[in-house]
C-alpha positions as CSV (number, residue, x, y, z in Angstrom):
1,M,88.3,48.7,-63.5
2,E,88.6,53.1,-63.8
3,A,91.6,54.3,-62.3
4,T,90.5,56.9,-59.5
5,L,92.6,59.6,-57.6
6,V,91.5,60.4,-54.4
7,L,92.5,63.3,-51.4
8,E,91.7,63.6,-48.4
9,P,90.4,66.3,-47.1
10,A,88.7,66.6,-50.9
11,G,88.2,69.6,-52.3
12,R,90.3,72.0,-50.3
13,S,92.8,72.1,-47.8
14,C,95.0,74.7,-45.4
15,W,98.3,74.9,-46.8
16,D,100.2,73.7,-44.1
17,E,98.0,71.0,-43.8
18,P,98.7,67.2,-44.8
19,L,97.2,65.5,-48.5
20,G,96.3,62.3,-47.6
21,I,96.8,61.2,-51.5
22,S,95.5,57.8,-52.8
23,V,95.5,55.6,-56.0
24,R,92.4,52.9,-56.2
25,G,91.3,50.7,-59.9
26,L,95.2,49.9,-60.9
27,A,96.7,47.0,-61.9
28,P,98.1,44.3,-59.5
29,G,102.0,45.6,-59.3
30,Q,101.3,48.4,-61.9
31,P,103.6,51.1,-62.3
32,V,102.6,54.7,-62.6
33,T,104.4,57.9,-62.5
34,L,102.3,60.4,-60.1
35,R,102.9,64.1,-61.1
36,A,101.8,67.8,-59.4
37,A,101.8,71.1,-59.8
38,L,100.7,74.3,-59.4
39,R,100.8,77.9,-61.2
40,D,102.3,81.0,-58.7
41,E,100.3,84.3,-58.7
42,K,102.6,85.7,-61.5
43,G,102.1,82.6,-63.6
44,A,104.7,80.4,-62.9
45,L,104.9,76.4,-63.3
46,F,106.7,74.7,-60.7
47,R,106.1,70.5,-60.5
48,A,107.3,67.5,-59.3
49,H,106.6,64.2,-60.4
50,A,107.6,60.1,-58.6
51,R,107.8,57.0,-59.3
52,Y,105.3,54.2,-57.9
53,R,104.1,51.1,-57.4
54,A,100.5,49.7,-56.8
55,D,100.1,47.0,-53.9
56,A,98.7,43.2,-55.1
57,H,95.0,44.8,-54.3
58,G,95.9,47.1,-57.7
59,Q,96.0,50.2,-54.8
60,L,98.7,53.0,-54.0
61,D,98.7,54.8,-51.0
62,L,101.6,57.2,-50.9
63,A,101.1,57.3,-46.7
64,R,102.4,53.9,-47.1
65,A,104.1,53.0,-50.9
66,P,107.5,54.1,-51.2
67,A,108.4,56.4,-53.9
68,L,110.8,54.7,-56.2
69,G,112.3,57.5,-57.7
70,G,111.6,61.1,-59.7
71,S,111.3,64.1,-57.3
72,F,112.5,62.0,-54.3
73,A,112.6,58.5,-53.2
74,G,112.1,57.0,-50.2
75,L,108.0,57.6,-48.0
76,E,106.9,60.7,-48.3
77,P,103.3,61.5,-48.3
78,M,103.7,65.1,-48.8
79,G,106.8,64.7,-51.3
80,L,104.9,65.5,-54.8
81,L,104.0,69.0,-52.4
82,W,107.6,69.8,-50.7
83,A,109.9,68.5,-53.7
84,M,108.2,70.9,-56.1
85,Q,110.4,73.0,-58.2
86,P,109.8,76.0,-60.3
87,E,110.4,76.2,-64.0
88,R,112.4,79.5,-64.3
89,P,116.0,79.1,-62.0
90,F,116.0,80.8,-58.5
91,W,112.5,81.2,-58.9
92,R,111.0,81.1,-55.6
93,L,107.0,80.3,-54.5
94,V,105.7,82.8,-52.7
95,K,101.6,83.6,-51.8
96,R,100.7,87.5,-52.2
97,D,97.2,87.4,-51.8
98,V,96.4,85.0,-48.9
99,Q,92.4,85.6,-50.3
100,T,93.1,83.3,-53.0
101,P,94.6,80.0,-52.8
102,F,96.7,78.5,-55.1
103,V,95.8,75.6,-57.7
104,L,97.2,72.2,-57.3
105,E,96.6,69.5,-59.8
106,L,97.4,65.8,-59.8
107,D,97.7,63.0,-62.8
108,V,98.6,59.7,-62.8
109,L,100.1,58.2,-65.4
110,D,100.6,55.0,-66.7
111,G,104.4,53.6,-66.4
112,H,107.5,55.6,-65.4
113,E,107.8,58.0,-67.2
114,P,106.7,61.9,-66.2
115,D,105.7,63.2,-69.9
116,G,105.4,59.7,-72.0
117,G,102.8,58.0,-70.1
118,R,99.1,57.2,-70.7
119,L,96.8,59.6,-68.3
120,L,94.9,57.1,-65.9
121,A,93.7,60.2,-63.9
122,K,93.6,63.5,-62.4
123,A,92.2,65.8,-59.6
124,G,92.5,69.0,-58.9
125,H,92.8,70.7,-54.9
126,E,92.8,74.2,-53.7
127,R,95.3,74.9,-50.7
128,H,94.1,77.8,-49.4
129,F,95.7,80.4,-46.8
130,L,92.7,81.9,-45.3
131,A,90.3,79.4,-43.7
132,P,86.5,79.9,-43.9
133,G,84.8,82.9,-41.4
134,V,88.3,84.9,-41.0
135,R,87.9,88.6,-42.3
136,R,91.5,90.2,-43.2
137,V,91.3,94.1,-42.0
138,P,94.3,96.8,-43.8
139,V,95.5,98.6,-40.5
140,R,96.6,102.2,-41.1
141,E,96.8,103.8,-37.7
142,G,99.0,106.5,-36.8
143,R,102.6,105.0,-37.7
144,V,101.4,101.6,-37.8
145,R,101.1,99.2,-41.1
146,A,100.2,96.1,-41.1
147,T,97.0,93.9,-41.7
148,L,94.2,93.1,-38.6
149,F,92.6,89.0,-39.0
150,L,89.7,87.9,-37.2
151,P,88.9,84.7,-36.7
152,P,85.0,84.0,-36.4
153,V,84.7,82.9,-33.0
154,H,87.8,83.5,-30.8
155,H,89.2,87.3,-30.6
156,S,92.8,87.0,-31.9
157,T,95.1,89.1,-34.1
158,E,98.0,89.4,-35.8
159,L,99.7,92.1,-37.6
160,P,102.8,90.5,-39.6
161,G,105.6,92.7,-41.3
162,H,109.3,91.9,-42.3
163,H,111.8,94.3,-43.3
164,G,109.3,96.6,-44.8
165,K,106.8,93.8,-46.1
166,L,103.4,92.4,-44.7
167,M,103.6,88.3,-44.6
168,E,100.9,87.4,-44.6
169,E,100.2,84.2,-45.3
170,T,102.5,83.1,-41.8
171,A,99.6,85.2,-39.9
172,T,96.8,83.9,-41.8
173,L,97.9,80.0,-41.5
174,S,98.5,80.2,-37.8
175,W,94.4,81.6,-36.6
176,T,93.8,78.8,-38.8
177,H,94.8,76.5,-36.2
178,A,94.3,78.5,-33.2
179,V,91.9,77.6,-30.3
180,P,89.6,80.2,-28.5
181,S,91.4,82.5,-26.2
182,P,92.2,85.7,-26.1
183,L,95.3,85.7,-27.0
184,F,97.1,88.8,-28.7
185,H,99.8,88.8,-31.5
186,V,101.2,91.8,-32.5
187,H,103.9,91.9,-35.5
188,L,104.9,94.7,-36.7
189,H,105.3,96.3,-40.1
190,Y,106.8,99.5,-38.6
191,G,105.7,102.2,-35.7
192,P,106.3,101.7,-32.0
193,T,104.8,99.3,-29.7
194,S,102.3,102.2,-28.9
195,D,100.4,102.7,-31.8
196,S,99.3,99.6,-31.7
197,S,98.5,98.8,-28.6
198,D,96.3,102.1,-28.6
199,F,94.8,100.8,-32.0
200,L,93.7,97.5,-30.7
201,T,92.7,99.2,-27.5
202,K,90.2,101.5,-29.0
203,D,89.8,99.4,-32.1
204,Q,86.3,98.7,-32.8
205,H,87.2,94.5,-34.0
206,C,88.3,93.8,-30.6
207,P,86.1,95.7,-28.1
208,H,86.3,95.5,-24.1
209,L,89.4,94.0,-23.7
210,P,92.6,95.0,-21.6
211,P,95.7,96.0,-23.7
212,P,97.3,93.3,-25.2
213,P,101.0,92.7,-25.1
214,V,103.1,92.4,-28.2
215,S,105.3,89.7,-29.0
216,K,108.6,89.7,-30.5
217,H,109.4,87.1,-32.4
218,T,112.5,86.6,-34.4
219,H,111.3,87.2,-38.2
220,T,109.5,90.1,-36.9
221,H,111.1,94.1,-36.4
222,T,110.1,96.8,-34.7
223,H,111.5,100.0,-35.8
224,T,110.3,104.0,-37.1
225,R,111.0,105.5,-40.7
226,P,114.0,107.4,-40.9
227,Q,113.0,111.2,-40.2
228,G,115.6,112.5,-43.0
229,L,118.4,110.8,-45.5
230,M,120.8,112.6,-43.0
231,P,121.5,108.9,-41.2
232,Q,122.0,107.3,-44.9
233,Y,124.5,109.2,-45.9
234,I,126.2,109.2,-42.6
235,Q,125.8,105.1,-42.8
236,L,127.4,105.7,-46.7
237,F,130.3,107.0,-45.3
238,V,130.9,105.3,-42.5
239,N,130.8,102.1,-44.5
240,W,133.0,103.7,-46.9
241,F,135.5,104.8,-45.3
242,L,135.9,101.0,-43.4
243,F,135.6,100.3,-46.2
244,T,138.9,102.0,-47.9
245,A,141.2,101.5,-44.8
246,L,140.9,97.7,-45.1
247,S,140.9,97.7,-48.3
248,L,144.6,99.7,-47.4
249,T,145.4,97.2,-44.9
250,L,145.2,94.2,-46.9
251,W,147.3,96.3,-49.7
252,E,150.2,97.4,-47.1
253,L,150.3,93.7,-45.6
254,E,150.8,92.7,-49.4
255,R,153.2,94.4,-49.7
256,W,155.1,93.4,-47.0
257,L,154.7,89.3,-47.3
258,S,155.5,90.4,-51.0
259,G,159.1,91.8,-50.0
């Protein structure tokens, strides 16, 4: 009987959605290695593997079978995803374009050698960040720089930002699981909250709705652009002064101790 790799849901799923992984058609007690890999948008490869043993019926379900070793060990149904490591040192998996998915490749190899075993089965799976029907609208209103995500049913918006960069992957995942309600979350890249409120009040995508409140999260910072270079020079001078004073103090302390 030929081995089959079964993924639930099949074909595609949301990035933060649990993915069921199982193998059928194995020999009873057969040792196998499962290997997962994906490439980011810059081509960097991320991989993980784990060793398993089929049950008495020749089946393997990662939700019930513990990993015997590899990138992780123990009962970890999603271990092949969270345990992925980059081939490049210190490389981080970042999603830059939420409109395209990560393509996950899964292999089932005979035996407990992650690179030398015979290939028994393989499957591909797309991990999406943007739910079907959700529209992405860039926002450039006054001093507001953000992105508006419009779910197909409910009037929910999110304009995410963190230290001058738009963190769109968080916004898209949050509205993938949102319930129908007139709830607003405004996360600003920069710009005063009045600008964002004015935008949402008059924007054609959000008609007949009251001005939304602005939720401030720990990862979100609201600020305005510096009006000139002078504040930066002042901050540099203050930092230099504090560093020099600390250095002189430590030098005097060292002289006093050595004397």
